[in-house]
Each structure stands twice: as structure tokens, then as C-alpha cells.
C-alpha positions as protocol buffer text, in pm:
chain_id: "A"
residue {
  index: 1
  type: MET
  ca { x: 6533 y: 1229 z: 1808 }
}
residue {
  index: 2
  type: ASP
  ca { x: 6346 y: 1462 z: 1595 }
}
residue {
  index: 3
  type: LEU
  ca { x: 5998 y: 1259 z: 1478 }
}
residue {
  index: 4
  type: LYS
  ca { x: 6066 y: 1467 z: 1140 }
}
residue {
  index: 5
  type: GLN
  ca { x: 6404 y: 1361 z: 1076 }
}
residue {
  index: 6
  type: LEU
  ca { x: 6307 y: 1025 z: 1142 }
}
residue {
  index: 7
  type: GLU
  ca { x: 6044 y: 1050 z: 875 }
}
residue {
  index: 8
  type: TYR
  ca { x: 6254 y: 1206 z: 633 }
}
residue {
  index: 9
  type: PHE
  ca { x: 6518 y: 890 z: 719 }
}
residue {
  index: 10
  type: VAL
  ca { x: 6288 y: 622 z: 662 }
}
residue {
  index: 11
  type: ARG
  ca { x: 6108 y: 774 z: 290 }
}
residue {
  index: 12
  type: VAL
  ca { x: 6485 y: 778 z: 177 }
}
residue {
  index: 13
  type: ALA
  ca { x: 6566 y: 471 z: 310 }
}
residue {
  index: 14
  type: GLU
  ca { x: 6258 y: 303 z: 120 }
}
residue {
  index: 15
  type: LEU
  ca { x: 6288 y: 498 z: -172 }
}
residue {
  index: 16
  type: GLY
  ca { x: 6616 y: 429 z: -235 }
}
residue {
  index: 17
  type: GLY
  ca { x: 6726 y: 809 z: -311 }
}
residue {
  index: 18
  type: PHE
  ca { x: 6707 y: 1156 z: -174 }
}
residue {
  index: 19
  type: THR
  ca { x: 6562 y: 1264 z: -506 }
}
residue {
  index: 20
  type: ARG
  ca { x: 6302 y: 1051 z: -510 }
}
residue {
  index: 21
  type: ALA
  ca { x: 6190 y: 1094 z: -117 }
}
residue {
  index: 22
  type: SER
  ca { x: 6221 y: 1495 z: -151 }
}
residue {
  index: 23
  type: ILE
  ca { x: 5930 y: 1479 z: -421 }
}
residue {
  index: 24
  type: ALA
  ca { x: 5726 y: 1249 z: -213 }
}
residue {
  index: 25
  type: LEU
  ca { x: 5771 y: 1468 z: 84 }
}
residue {
  index: 26
  type: ASN
  ca { x: 5744 y: 1776 z: -107 }
}
residue {
  index: 27
  type: ILE
  ca { x: 6085 y: 1967 z: 42 }
}
residue {
  index: 28
  type: ALA
  ca { x: 6350 y: 2077 z: -122 }
}
residue {
  index: 29
  type: GLN
  ca { x: 6641 y: 1808 z: -166 }
}
residue {
  index: 30
  type: PRO
  ca { x: 6929 y: 2006 z: 34 }
}
residue {
  index: 31
  type: ALA
  ca { x: 6687 y: 2053 z: 320 }
}
residue {
  index: 32
  type: LEU
  ca { x: 6626 y: 1695 z: 350 }
}
residue {
  index: 33
  type: SER
  ca { x: 6959 y: 1597 z: 315 }
}
residue {
  index: 34
  type: ARG
  ca { x: 7045 y: 1841 z: 584 }
}
residue {
  index: 35
  type: GLN
  ca { x: 6793 y: 1721 z: 827 }
}
residue {
  index: 36
  type: VAL
  ca { x: 6907 y: 1321 z: 758 }
}
residue {
  index: 37
  type: ARG
  ca { x: 7290 y: 1436 z: 781 }
}
residue {
  index: 38
  type: GLN
  ca { x: 7208 y: 1587 z: 1159 }
}
residue {
  index: 39
  type: LEU
  ca { x: 7002 y: 1278 z: 1248 }
}
residue {
  index: 40
  type: GLU
  ca { x: 7330 y: 1072 z: 1171 }
}
residue {
  index: 41
  type: MET
  ca { x: 7538 y: 1329 z: 1353 }
}
residue {
  index: 42
  type: GLU
  ca { x: 7279 y: 1312 z: 1671 }
}
residue {
  index: 43
  type: LEU
  ca { x: 7308 y: 925 z: 1677 }
}
residue {
  index: 44
  type: GLY
  ca { x: 7704 y: 899 z: 1613 }
}
residue {
  index: 45
  type: GLN
  ca { x: 7625 y: 680 z: 1302 }
}
residue {
  index: 46
  type: SER
  ca { x: 7647 y: 702 z: 937 }
}
residue {
  index: 47
  type: LEU
  ca { x: 7306 y: 528 z: 821 }
}
residue {
  index: 48
  type: LEU
  ca { x: 7317 y: 564 z: 450 }
}
residue {
  index: 49
  type: THR
  ca { x: 7551 y: 416 z: 158 }
}
residue {
  index: 50
  type: ARG
  ca { x: 7531 y: 636 z: -171 }
}
residue {
  index: 51
  type: ASN
  ca { x: 7564 y: 362 z: -470 }
}
residue {
  index: 52
  type: GLY
  ca { x: 7524 y: 445 z: -851 }
}
residue {
  index: 53
  type: ARG
  ca { x: 7169 y: 443 z: -820 }
}
residue {
  index: 54
  type: GLY
  ca { x: 7086 y: 601 z: -467 }
}
residue {
  index: 55
  type: VAL
  ca { x: 7110 y: 511 z: -122 }
}
residue {
  index: 56
  type: VAL
  ca { x: 7102 y: 185 z: 72 }
}
residue {
  index: 57
  type: PRO
  ca { x: 7081 y: 156 z: 449 }
}
residue {
  index: 58
  type: THR
  ca { x: 7400 y: 104 z: 658 }
}
residue {
  index: 59
  type: GLU
  ca { x: 7380 y: -176 z: 920 }
}
residue {
  index: 60
  type: ALA
  ca { x: 7302 y: 136 z: 1157 }
}
residue {
  index: 61
  type: GLY
  ca { x: 7024 y: 201 z: 892 }
}
residue {
  index: 62
  type: LYS
  ca { x: 6860 y: -114 z: 879 }
}
residue {
  index: 63
  type: VAL
  ca { x: 6827 y: -109 z: 1274 }
}
residue {
  index: 64
  type: LEU
  ca { x: 6701 y: 235 z: 1300 }
}
residue {
  index: 65
  type: LEU
  ca { x: 6459 y: 169 z: 972 }
}
residue {
  index: 66
  type: GLU
  ca { x: 6315 y: -140 z: 1138 }
}
residue {
  index: 67
  type: HIS
  ca { x: 6240 y: 72 z: 1446 }
}
residue {
  index: 68
  type: GLY
  ca { x: 6195 y: 419 z: 1298 }
}
residue {
  index: 69
  type: ARG
  ca { x: 5886 y: 239 z: 1106 }
}
residue {
  index: 70
  type: GLY
  ca { x: 5706 y: 101 z: 1419 }
}
residue {
  index: 71
  type: ILE
  ca { x: 5777 y: 434 z: 1580 }
}
residue {
  index: 72
  type: LEU
  ca { x: 5608 y: 629 z: 1332 }
}
residue {
  index: 73
  type: HIS
  ca { x: 5312 y: 401 z: 1296 }
}
residue {
  index: 74
  type: GLN
  ca { x: 5246 y: 440 z: 1671 }
}
residue {
  index: 75
  type: VAL
  ca { x: 5244 y: 816 z: 1659 }
}
residue {
  index: 76
  type: SER
  ca { x: 4986 y: 819 z: 1360 }
}
residue {
  index: 77
  type: ARG
  ca { x: 4783 y: 603 z: 1588 }
}
residue {
  index: 78
  type: THR
  ca { x: 4828 y: 797 z: 1897 }
}
residue {
  index: 79
  type: ARG
  ca { x: 4771 y: 1117 z: 1699 }
}
residue {
  index: 80
  type: GLU
  ca { x: 4438 y: 938 z: 1525 }
}
residue {
  index: 81
  type: GLU
  ca { x: 4312 y: 851 z: 1885 }
}
residue {
  index: 82
  type: LEU
  ca { x: 4345 y: 1185 z: 2066 }
}
residue {
  index: 83
  type: GLY
  ca { x: 4183 y: 1346 z: 1744 }
}
residue {
  index: 84
  type: ARG
  ca { x: 3856 y: 1133 z: 1791 }
}
residue {
  index: 85
  type: VAL
  ca { x: 3844 y: 1043 z: 2172 }
}
residue {
  index: 86
  type: ARG
  ca { x: 3451 y: 1213 z: 2151 }
}
residue {
  index: 87
  type: GLY
  ca { x: 3377 y: 1103 z: 1815 }
}
residue {
  index: 88
  type: ALA
  ca { x: 3338 y: 775 z: 1597 }
}
residue {
  index: 89
  type: LEU
  ca { x: 3591 y: 493 z: 1615 }
}
residue {
  index: 90
  type: ALA
  ca { x: 3837 y: 606 z: 1347 }
}
residue {
  index: 91
  type: GLY
  ca { x: 4184 y: 555 z: 1219 }
}
residue {
  index: 92
  type: ARG
  ca { x: 4406 y: 349 z: 1060 }
}
residue {
  index: 93
  type: VAL
  ca { x: 4462 y: -49 z: 1176 }
}
residue {
  index: 94
  type: ALA
  ca { x: 4711 y: -273 z: 1075 }
}
residue {
  index: 95
  type: ILE
  ca { x: 4620 y: -648 z: 1055 }
}
residue {
  index: 96
  type: GLY
  ca { x: 4844 y: -918 z: 982 }
}
residue {
  index: 97
  type: LEU
  ca { x: 4754 y: -1270 z: 895 }
}
residue {
  index: 98
  type: PRO
  ca { x: 4900 y: -1575 z: 803 }
}
residue {
  index: 99
  type: PRO
  ca { x: 4840 y: -1706 z: 409 }
}
residue {
  index: 100
  type: ARG
  ca { x: 4538 y: -1950 z: 418 }
}
residue {
  index: 101
  type: PHE
  ca { x: 4318 y: -1680 z: 639 }
}
residue {
  index: 102
  type: ALA
  ca { x: 4438 y: -1398 z: 481 }
}
residue {
  index: 103
  type: LYS
  ca { x: 4226 y: -1578 z: 152 }
}
residue {
  index: 104
  type: MET
  ca { x: 3940 y: -1644 z: 390 }
}
residue {
  index: 105
  type: LEU
  ca { x: 3890 y: -1349 z: 623 }
}
residue {
  index: 106
  type: THR
  ca { x: 4013 y: -1063 z: 367 }
}
residue {
  index: 107
  type: VAL
  ca { x: 3650 y: -1015 z: 210 }
}
residue {
  index: 108
  type: PRO
  ca { x: 3430 y: -1079 z: 513 }
}
residue {
  index: 109
  type: LEU
  ca { x: 3644 y: -850 z: 729 }
}
residue {
  index: 110
  type: THR
  ca { x: 3680 y: -593 z: 534 }
}
residue {
  index: 111
  type: ARG
  ca { x: 3308 y: -585 z: 444 }
}
residue {
  index: 112
  type: VAL
  ca { x: 3212 y: -598 z: 809 }
}
residue {
  index: 113
  type: VAL
  ca { x: 3432 y: -321 z: 886 }
}
residue {
  index: 114
  type: ARG
  ca { x: 3309 y: -101 z: 646 }
}
residue {
  index: 115
  type: GLN
  ca { x: 2938 y: -182 z: 787 }
}
residue {
  index: 116
  type: ARG
  ca { x: 3063 y: -148 z: 1151 }
}
residue {
  index: 117
  type: LEU
  ca { x: 3327 y: 101 z: 1174 }
}
residue {
  index: 118
  type: PRO
  ca { x: 3289 y: 304 z: 842 }
}
residue {
  index: 119
  type: GLU
  ca { x: 3544 y: 599 z: 951 }
}
residue {
  index: 120
  type: ALA
  ca { x: 3843 y: 322 z: 1023 }
}
residue {
  index: 121
  type: ALA
  ca { x: 4097 y: 248 z: 785 }
}
residue {
  index: 122
  type: LEU
  ca { x: 4197 y: -102 z: 714 }
}
residue {
  index: 123
  type: SER
  ca { x: 4534 y: -247 z: 622 }
}
residue {
  index: 124
  type: ILE
  ca { x: 4610 y: -612 z: 570 }
}
residue {
  index: 125
  type: SER
  ca { x: 4961 y: -765 z: 574 }
}
residue {
  index: 126
  type: GLU
  ca { x: 4987 y: -1160 z: 434 }
}
residue {
  index: 127
  type: ASN
  ca { x: 5268 y: -1315 z: 599 }
}
residue {
  index: 128
  type: LEU
  ca { x: 5399 y: -1634 z: 783 }
}
residue {
  index: 129
  type: SER
  ca { x: 5324 y: -1599 z: 1167 }
}
residue {
  index: 130
  type: THR
  ca { x: 5710 y: -1576 z: 1292 }
}
residue {
  index: 131
  type: SER
  ca { x: 5746 y: -1257 z: 1084 }
}
residue {
  index: 132
  type: LEU
  ca { x: 5411 y: -1143 z: 1154 }
}
residue {
  index: 133
  type: GLN
  ca { x: 5495 y: -1181 z: 1559 }
}
residue {
  index: 134
  type: GLU
  ca { x: 5774 y: -940 z: 1456 }
}
residue {
  index: 135
  type: SER
  ca { x: 5589 y: -668 z: 1305 }
}
residue {
  index: 136
  type: LEU
  ca { x: 5369 y: -705 z: 1579 }
}
residue {
  index: 137
  type: ILE
  ca { x: 5673 y: -661 z: 1832 }
}
residue {
  index: 138
  type: SER
  ca { x: 5821 y: -364 z: 1623 }
}
residue {
  index: 139
  type: GLY
  ca { x: 5464 y: -173 z: 1613 }
}
residue {
  index: 140
  type: ARG
  ca { x: 5439 y: -215 z: 1269 }
}
residue {
  index: 141
  type: LEU
  ca { x: 5117 y: -421 z: 1292 }
}
residue {
  index: 142
  type: ASP
  ca { x: 4812 y: -325 z: 1543 }
}
residue {
  index: 143
  type: ILE
  ca { x: 4682 y: -723 z: 1572 }
}
residue {
  index: 144
  type: ALA
  ca { x: 4791 y: -1013 z: 1427 }
}
residue {
  index: 145
  type: LEU
  ca { x: 4674 y: -1382 z: 1394 }
}
residue {
  index: 146
  type: LEU
  ca { x: 4960 y: -1633 z: 1459 }
}
residue {
  index: 147
  type: TYR
  ca { x: 5009 y: -2046 z: 1480 }
}
residue {
  index: 148
  type: ASN
  ca { x: 5174 y: -2117 z: 1778 }
}
residue {
  index: 149
  type: PRO
  ca { x: 5269 y: -1780 z: 1870 }
}
residue {
  index: 150
  type: VAL
  ca { x: 5630 y: -1804 z: 2034 }
}
residue {
  index: 151
  type: PRO
  ca { x: 5586 y: -1689 z: 2397 }
}
residue {
  index: 152
  type: SER
  ca { x: 5668 y: -1309 z: 2461 }
}
residue {
  index: 153
  type: PRO
  ca { x: 5677 y: -1077 z: 2734 }
}
residue {
  index: 154
  type: ASP
  ca { x: 5572 y: -849 z: 2415 }
}
residue {
  index: 155
  type: VAL
  ca { x: 5289 y: -1009 z: 2288 }
}
residue {
  index: 156
  type: ASP
  ca { x: 4994 y: -1099 z: 2420 }
}
residue {
  index: 157
  type: SER
  ca { x: 4752 y: -1375 z: 2272 }
}
residue {
  index: 158
  type: VAL
  ca { x: 4435 y: -1558 z: 2339 }
}
residue {
  index: 159
  type: VAL
  ca { x: 4400 y: -1911 z: 2118 }
}
residue {
  index: 160
  type: LEU
  ca { x: 4038 y: -1851 z: 1909 }
}
residue {
  index: 161
  type: LEU
  ca { x: 4088 y: -2198 z: 1703 }
}
residue {
  index: 162
  type: GLU
  ca { x: 4279 y: -2519 z: 1751 }
}
residue {
  index: 163
  type: GLU
  ca { x: 4307 y: -2739 z: 1444 }
}
residue {
  index: 164
  type: ASP
  ca { x: 4404 y: -3105 z: 1409 }
}
residue {
  index: 165
  type: PHE
  ca { x: 4608 y: -3192 z: 1074 }
}
residue {
  index: 166
  type: TYR
  ca { x: 4539 y: -3454 z: 857 }
}
residue {
  index: 167
  type: LEU
  ca { x: 4781 y: -3669 z: 594 }
}
residue {
  index: 168
  type: VAL
  ca { x: 4619 y: -3577 z: 260 }
}
residue {
  index: 169
  type: ARG
  ca { x: 4660 y: -3809 z: -43 }
}
residue {
  index: 170
  type: ARG
  ca { x: 4504 y: -3857 z: -347 }
}
residue {
  index: 171
  type: ARG
  ca { x: 4205 y: -4030 z: -375 }
}
residue {
  index: 172
  type: GLY
  ca { x: 4271 y: -4426 z: -454 }
}
residue {
  index: 173
  type: SER
  ca { x: 4670 y: -4361 z: -456 }
}
residue {
  index: 174
  type: GLY
  ca { x: 4719 y: -4580 z: -113 }
}
residue {
  index: 175
  type: PRO
  ca { x: 4508 y: -4867 z: 129 }
}
residue {
  index: 176
  type: ALA
  ca { x: 4217 y: -4753 z: 262 }
}
residue {
  index: 177
  type: ARG
  ca { x: 4255 y: -4625 z: 629 }
}
residue {
  index: 178
  type: LYS
  ca { x: 4086 y: -4448 z: 905 }
}
residue {
  index: 179
  type: SER
  ca { x: 4414 y: -4342 z: 1066 }
}
residue {
  index: 180
  type: ILE
  ca { x: 4794 y: -4305 z: 1045 }
}
residue {
  index: 181
  type: GLY
  ca { x: 5058 y: -4286 z: 1315 }
}
residue {
  index: 182
  type: VAL
  ca { x: 5327 y: -4009 z: 1338 }
}
residue {
  index: 183
  type: ARG
  ca { x: 5577 y: -4280 z: 1316 }
}
residue {
  index: 184
  type: GLU
  ca { x: 5411 y: -4412 z: 1008 }
}
residue {
  index: 185
  type: LEU
  ca { x: 5421 y: -4057 z: 858 }
}
residue {
  index: 186
  type: ALA
  ca { x: 5766 y: -4064 z: 848 }
}
residue {
  index: 187
  type: ASP
  ca { x: 5748 y: -4294 z: 561 }
}
residue {
  index: 188
  type: GLU
  ca { x: 5496 y: -4098 z: 323 }
}
residue {
  index: 189
  type: PRO
  ca { x: 5671 y: -3890 z: 54 }
}
residue {
  index: 190
  type: LEU
  ca { x: 5583 y: -3545 z: 186 }
}
residue {
  index: 191
  type: ILE
  ca { x: 5455 y: -3186 z: 16 }
}
residue {
  index: 192
  type: ILE
  ca { x: 5578 y: -2985 z: 249 }
}
residue {
  index: 193
  type: PRO
  ca { x: 5637 y: -2616 z: 283 }
}
residue {
  index: 194
  type: THR
  ca { x: 5965 y: -2454 z: 372 }
}
residue {
  index: 195
  type: ARG
  ca { x: 6079 y: -2357 z: 721 }
}
residue {
  index: 196
  type: PRO
  ca { x: 5988 y: -2170 z: 930 }
}
residue {
  index: 197
  type: ASN
  ca { x: 5628 y: -2269 z: 820 }
}
residue {
  index: 198
  type: THR
  ca { x: 5438 y: -2380 z: 1136 }
}
residue {
  index: 199
  type: ILE
  ca { x: 5316 y: -2723 z: 975 }
}
residue {
  index: 200
  type: ARG
  ca { x: 5699 y: -2779 z: 860 }
}
residue {
  index: 201
  type: MET
  ca { x: 5835 y: -2705 z: 1180 }
}
residue {
  index: 202
  type: LEU
  ca { x: 5561 y: -2931 z: 1395 }
}
residue {
  index: 203
  type: VAL
  ca { x: 5604 y: -3228 z: 1173 }
}
residue {
  index: 204
  type: GLU
  ca { x: 5954 y: -3177 z: 1231 }
}
residue {
  index: 205
  type: ALA
  ca { x: 5939 y: -3134 z: 1615 }
}
residue {
  index: 206
  type: GLU
  ca { x: 5748 y: -3441 z: 1633 }
}
residue {
  index: 207
  type: LEU
  ca { x: 5915 y: -3684 z: 1428 }
}
residue {
  index: 208
  type: ALA
  ca { x: 6233 y: -3592 z: 1597 }
}
residue {
  index: 209
  type: ASN
  ca { x: 6072 y: -3690 z: 1922 }
}
residue {
  index: 210
  type: ILE
  ca { x: 6064 y: -4019 z: 1783 }
}
residue {
  index: 211
  type: GLY
  ca { x: 6417 y: -4030 z: 1637 }
}
residue {
  index: 212
  type: ARG
  ca { x: 6268 y: -3994 z: 1305 }
}
residue {
  index: 213
  type: HIS
  ca { x: 6297 y: -3733 z: 986 }
}
residue {
  index: 214
  type: PRO
  ca { x: 6006 y: -3653 z: 724 }
}
residue {
  index: 215
  type: LYS
  ca { x: 6063 y: -3797 z: 388 }
}
residue {
  index: 216
  type: ILE
  ca { x: 6034 y: -3465 z: 142 }
}
residue {
  index: 217
  type: ALA
  ca { x: 5917 y: -3521 z: -188 }
}
residue {
  index: 218
  type: MET
  ca { x: 5890 y: -3134 z: -269 }
}
residue {
  index: 219
  type: GLU
  ca { x: 5895 y: -2805 z: -55 }
}
residue {
  index: 220
  type: ILE
  ca { x: 5712 y: -2576 z: -184 }
}
residue {
  index: 221
  type: ASP
  ca { x: 5493 y: -2300 z: -39 }
}
residue {
  index: 222
  type: GLY
  ca { x: 5121 y: -2216 z: -56 }
}
residue {
  index: 223
  type: VAL
  ca { x: 4819 y: -2454 z: 3 }
}
residue {
  index: 224
  type: ALA
  ca { x: 4663 y: -2439 z: -334 }
}
residue {
  index: 225
  type: ALA
  ca { x: 5030 y: -2573 z: -471 }
}
residue {
  index: 226
  type: MET
  ca { x: 5045 y: -2812 z: -227 }
}
residue {
  index: 227
  type: LEU
  ca { x: 4695 y: -2985 z: -327 }
}
residue {
  index: 228
  type: ASP
  ca { x: 4796 y: -2946 z: -703 }
}
residue {
  index: 229
  type: LEU
  ca { x: 5076 y: -3157 z: -665 }
}
residue {
  index: 230
  type: VAL
  ca { x: 4911 y: -3418 z: -422 }
}
residue {
  index: 231
  type: ALA
  ca { x: 4643 y: -3447 z: -709 }
}
residue {
  index: 232
  type: GLU
  ca { x: 4917 y: -3504 z: -954 }
}
residue {
  index: 233
  type: GLY
  ca { x: 5064 y: -3780 z: -740 }
}
residue {
  index: 234
  type: VAL
  ca { x: 5394 y: -3615 z: -648 }
}
residue {
  index: 235
  type: GLY
  ca { x: 5338 y: -3685 z: -270 }
}
residue {
  index: 236
  type: ALA
  ca { x: 5103 y: -3630 z: 28 }
}
residue {
  index: 237
  type: ALA
  ca { x: 5069 y: -3305 z: 229 }
}
residue {
  index: 238
  type: VAL
  ca { x: 4973 y: -3266 z: 608 }
}
residue {
  index: 239
  type: LEU
  ca { x: 4702 y: -2980 z: 625 }
}
residue {
  index: 240
  type: SER
  ca { x: 4400 y: -2906 z: 780 }
}
residue {
  index: 241
  type: VAL
  ca { x: 4101 y: -3087 z: 682 }
}
residue {
  index: 242
  type: ASN
  ca { x: 3906 y: -2738 z: 627 }
}
residue {
  index: 243
  type: ALA
  ca { x: 4196 y: -2630 z: 360 }
}
residue {
  index: 244
  type: VAL
  ca { x: 4052 y: -3000 z: 174 }
}
residue {
  index: 245
  type: ARG
  ca { x: 3713 y: -2856 z: 204 }
}
residue {
  index: 246
  type: THR
  ca { x: 3773 y: -2512 z: 75 }
}
residue {
  index: 247
  type: SER
  ca { x: 3962 y: -2621 z: -192 }
}
residue {
  index: 248
  type: GLY
  ca { x: 3668 y: -2710 z: -404 }
}
residue {
  index: 249
  type: ARG
  ca { x: 3804 y: -3006 z: -472 }
}
residue {
  index: 250
  type: GLU
  ca { x: 3718 y: -3232 z: -201 }
}
residue {
  index: 251
  type: ARG
  ca { x: 3645 y: -3555 z: -385 }
}
residue {
  index: 252
  type: VAL
  ca { x: 3985 y: -3551 z: -524 }
}
residue {
  index: 253
  type: PHE
  ca { x: 4168 y: -3611 z: -192 }
}
residue {
  index: 254
  type: HIS
  ca { x: 4158 y: -3809 z: 114 }
}
residue {
  index: 255
  type: ALA
  ca { x: 4230 y: -3671 z: 446 }
}
residue {
  index: 256
  type: ILE
  ca { x: 4338 y: -3949 z: 700 }
}
residue {
  index: 257
  type: PRO
  ca { x: 4358 y: -3849 z: 1071 }
}
residue {
  index: 258
  type: ILE
  ca { x: 4737 y: -3808 z: 1217 }
}
residue {
  index: 259
  type: VAL
  ca { x: 4708 y: -3996 z: 1598 }
}
residue {
  index: 260
  type: LYS
  ca { x: 4993 y: -4091 z: 1849 }
}
residue {
  index: 261
  type: PRO
  ca { x: 4993 y: -3820 z: 1891 }
}
residue {
  index: 262
  type: ARG
  ca { x: 4766 y: -3611 z: 1723 }
}
residue {
  index: 263
  type: LEU
  ca { x: 4924 y: -3303 z: 1521 }
}
residue {
  index: 264
  type: ARG
  ca { x: 4747 y: -2994 z: 1638 }
}
residue {
  index: 265
  type: SER
  ca { x: 4785 y: -2608 z: 1559 }
}
residue {
  index: 266
  type: LYS
  ca { x: 4652 y: -2329 z: 1737 }
}
residue {
  index: 267
  type: LEU
  ca { x: 4550 y: -1971 z: 1623 }
}
residue {
  index: 268
  type: ALA
  ca { x: 4570 y: -1719 z: 1852 }
}
residue {
  index: 269
  type: LEU
  ca { x: 4450 y: -1355 z: 1803 }
}
residue {
  index: 270
  type: ALA
  ca { x: 4759 y: -1168 z: 1941 }
}
residue {
  index: 271
  type: VAL
  ca { x: 4861 y: -811 z: 1998 }
}
residue {
  index: 272
  type: SER
  ca { x: 5107 y: -585 z: 2172 }
}
residue {
  index: 273
  type: ALA
  ca { x: 5143 y: -636 z: 2542 }
}
residue {
  index: 274
  type: GLN
  ca { x: 5362 y: -279 z: 2551 }
}
residue {
  index: 275
  type: ARG
  ca { x: 5116 y: -71 z: 2364 }
}
residue {
  index: 276
  type: PRO
  ca { x: 4744 y: 11 z: 2454 }
}
residue {
  index: 277
  type: ALA
  ca { x: 4479 y: -101 z: 2226 }
}
residue {
  index: 278
  type: THR
  ca { x: 4285 y: 170 z: 2091 }
}
residue {
  index: 279
  type: ARG
  ca { x: 3922 y: 190 z: 2092 }
}
residue {
  index: 280
  type: THR
  ca { x: 3947 y: 137 z: 1715 }
}
residue {
  index: 281
  type: GLN
  ca { x: 4173 y: -153 z: 1751 }
}
residue {
  index: 282
  type: GLN
  ca { x: 3959 y: -291 z: 1998 }
}
residue {
  index: 283
  type: ALA
  ca { x: 3630 y: -297 z: 1823 }
}
residue {
  index: 284
  type: MET
  ca { x: 3828 y: -463 z: 1533 }
}
residue {
  index: 285
  type: GLN
  ca { x: 3949 y: -751 z: 1767 }
}
residue {
  index: 286
  type: ASP
  ca { x: 3589 y: -828 z: 1840 }
}
residue {
  index: 287
  type: ILE
  ca { x: 3513 y: -843 z: 1458 }
}
residue {
  index: 288
  type: ILE
  ca { x: 3820 y: -1071 z: 1398 }
}
residue {
  index: 289
  type: ARG
  ca { x: 3721 y: -1301 z: 1675 }
}
residue {
  index: 290
  type: GLU
  ca { x: 3378 y: -1298 z: 1543 }
}
residue {
  index: 291
  type: LEU
  ca { x: 3466 y: -1414 z: 1186 }
}
residue {
  index: 292
  type: VAL
  ca { x: 3704 y: -1677 z: 1314 }
}
residue {
  index: 293
  type: LEU
  ca { x: 3478 y: -1809 z: 1566 }
}
residue {
  index: 294
  type: ASP
  ca { x: 3243 y: -1833 z: 1263 }
}
residue {
  index: 295
  type: LEU
  ca { x: 3477 y: -2064 z: 1071 }
}
residue {
  index: 296
  type: ARG
  ca { x: 3457 y: -2343 z: 1361 }
}
residue {
  index: 297
  type: MET
  ca { x: 3080 y: -2386 z: 1268 }
}
């Protein structure tokens, strides 16, 4: 498979048309079409379907697009590393962060990288852990912070942080208590994220272990929105105490420890087990580790 043809196909698929892709790639449209057609002939499958507004990938095209992005990303990383073997740490590093840590780490991470790795380029993506792990495996990400990563031979991970979850109520909305059991949690009207969010899956799994189901008051993604609804008295949320502390409205809420058993989430630093990390990526891992460990203090 020719890398140039793969790059052309990815750009056409992403931009949705040969005309837009030819402008972006600075190549004549007939030549671009010919290269993509040669790729289709080599693979023996149609990769693009034309419609009134341009082109869309076929099922085979979607598969190639997913893998092609990762392949081109890794080729770029390899070229950068080879070109700077004797120079300063440089190159682009793609990092994936779950939403809450994207909010807390993006600015300090960018600041530290500028100070320590001035020749490096940083790319940050925000998504749920399941999507981030898929991107890490496919090669679109170099490093990711994952909640409770699914065991995989393609991923190496190390736990950096463990967090207990609390039932967060509006202060004064219920009887004062020092803790709440998982069985009692089933009776609480919960404001909870949609699947496959880590909190949602953890709550459902623990309740299923005792034959119970969560009582859903509302499904909504986003910690800030969840806390807004808790403040309005719509229900209670299952969150870390740090999410409450960083909300700027700590006095509005009452965080009750969940016990018997404790609900706990593990945050792991994950990299590909199939691709060697560049020196820049290794340095970036060290920075992320430092910043996350600082959050525990």
C-alpha cells in the first residue's frame, strides 16, 4: 500500500470531496482521483460512494479511514523522531484526556510543555475513556489518561490516582448522614451520565451485584451540568469529592461517602504496547504523571 495514496484517500474522505481535497493537497483533481482509484484497485474494494454533495466512505472505506489515520500518524511520529535523534526533544504528541481532567490539566500541561519542551507540539483530545482507548490502540493517540482501562494486550497502563465516589446532594435536601450504603443508593433519584461513562457503568455494576437497579432522575453528560441540576434539587449525583471542590460552589452541596462497598475509580496513564514511545513522548508522560500526582496533594 502506497503511503501517498493512503494520505490522499484519508483527505478526500475527511473533506467529503475530491475538489476540496485537491485544493488542500495542492494536487490536480484528475491526478488525485487516479491515485485513489489505483488504491481501490489494489485493495479490490470500492472505498468511496459519490452523492450529490461529494463523496462518503463505503463500509470498507470506513475501516481504511480508521486505520489509515493511525498509520499516517505513526509514520509522521517516526519521521520526526528519526530527524531529531541527535537534537532537542521535538515532534508532535497527541494526548487524550477524559473531560474532567481535560478541564484541570489542559492549561498547566500546555504551560509546562512550553517551558520544558519548547520544540515539541502538543495536541489534546477530550473524550470518554472508551473512545480514548480505541484511539490509542488505532494509533491516533500517543498517550491517554483512562478511567478503569479495559485490559488489552495492545495497551500498557499504570494507575496514577484512585478516587472514591460520593453521593452529592444539595445541602439541606435530606437528613444529615455520615455515609450511605450501595443498597440505599438504589433508592436515590440519580442525575447520572449516559453509558458508557465510567460512573454510570460502575454504579450499575455494583447495584446489579445485589440485584438492584439505579433510579434515574435524569441522564446528562458533564459534571458542571450535573451539579447545576443537583443545586436545583432535581436529584443527587455520584461524583468524586474533588469534582465538588473544584466547582466553586462547595457550600451548596453535601458529599456523602458511599460504603459497603466503596465505589472507587482508577485513573491510569496509558500508552500503546505495540509501538515504542519516542523520547518526546516519554518526556510528556513524565510531565503528565507529575501534574496528576500534584492533584493528590
